[in-house]
Residue, then its C-alpha position, 0 to 999 in steps of 0.5 A: m500500499d503506497y497511500a496513507v489517504e485515498i479520497e474519491d469524489l468526497a462531497f459534504s454539506h453542513k446542516d444549513g445546506t452549505r456545500a463545503l466539499k464538492g467532489i474531492n479526489l486526493r491521494i496522500k503518500k505514506g510517510s509524506k509531509t503534506a500541506i493543504l493550502g487554500p483561502n478561508g472557506a475552501g473546505k480545508s477543516t471540513l476535509l480534515l474532519h473526515l480523516n478520523g471520522i468526526y465527519l462521515p462521507q455523505h457521498g464518496r469514499v475516504r480510506v486511511m491506511g486502506l481502512e474505510v472511514n465509516r461508523e463500523n471502523e470508527k474506533k480503529i480510525r481514531q487510533t490510526v489518525g490523530l487530529v490536532f485542532q487549531d485551538p489547543d484549548d478545544q483539546v487540552f482540558c485536564t488538571t495537569v499536563w500528565e493527565d491530559v496526555a494520559f487521557g486517550p490511552m487510559n480511555f482505550n483501557l491500556p495497562e497502566d505501565e503502557v500508559q506511563r510509557r506512552v506519556k513519557q515518550a509523547l512528552r519527550a517527542v514534543r520537548l515538554e519533559g519536566l512539566e508533567q505536573k503543570m496546569p496546562f492553562h498556566l503554560s504558554y499558548g505554544q506549550r499548550k499546542r504541544v500538549a495537545i500534540a502529545g495527547v494525540l501522539a500517546l495514542r501512537p497514530e500512523i497519521l498525524v493531522l494538524d489544523e493551522p498548527h502555526a496560528f497565533l504562535d510567535p516565530s520561535s514557537k513556530s520554529e520549535l514546532m517545525k522541528i517537532m513535526d520533522g522528528i515525528n515524520s522521521e519515525g515514519r508517520t505521515i503528517i498532514v497540515a492545513t495551513h495559510d502559511v505559504d512560506f511554511a508549506y514551500e519550505w517544509a512539505d514534500d507534497v502540496v495540495i491546494i483547495k478552493d471552493g470545495r475542490v482540489l485545484a492543484q497538487g504537486g511538489p512545493d514548486i507548484l507555489s511558484e506557478d502563476k496559474v496556480i497562485n492566481e486561481s487559488e488566491l494565495e500569495y507566492p512564498v517570499l523566496v519566489k517573490l524575491f527571485r522573480k524580482v531579480p531574474e538576472i541572478g539565474y537559476d535552473k530551479m527556483p530555490q526552496f530553502v534560504d540556504e539554497a537561495a543564499e548560495l545562488i546569490r553568492q555564486k552570482l556575486n562571485q561571477v560579477k567580481n571575476 
């Protein structure tokens, strides 16, 4: 099985009649880092809620790790796909950090020693060791976000899904979160992120999905964020590096740089050519 997620003709309408998804077709590779981009109201969050069975397909099919998302498979799906909401205060509610991270494993009736083991590993993964007995609401917003991630990781999902993980975080917390997600991905887990942050998606993801008006507008590598047609139709902006190199085409490049270090090296080479 090459795909962690397979979606066929997924459509969904809210109770007020609003059509949020209008025939989504999408495949996400196992072990990938996938960013889902799109303007407000595009259907990103609604799509994510289908991946662990909070919403069930009204039309079409959703499979995760080959397993159909339906009421019969609900428990297994929620062990397979861990969902982290945009606002950690929607997910973090216990008296201490330890209790919050242990909540999921305990509700799956795991042995006490296994719960202890999973909580320790999850807190280590998000770099919150030593804060086990702290009250979550005495922590910073970024730390609470990491508590929410730890609570999901303690269930050991094969797929981690995050909705706008960088929302309201300062630059340092964003950088820390990116390192944490990379660490989780390096263990073989698939990570799917819905985001408005084109710079993050361009640098971090190896697969980019752009959604607009409830449909997939484009999917491909991060380089699709440098394509005029895609950016214009999606109502997104070019990543900063793309903007820069489009402004100074005389620098010359075979491929648009994706990382700051890569861009710096191209500029350095150009400067050396001028000097010589």
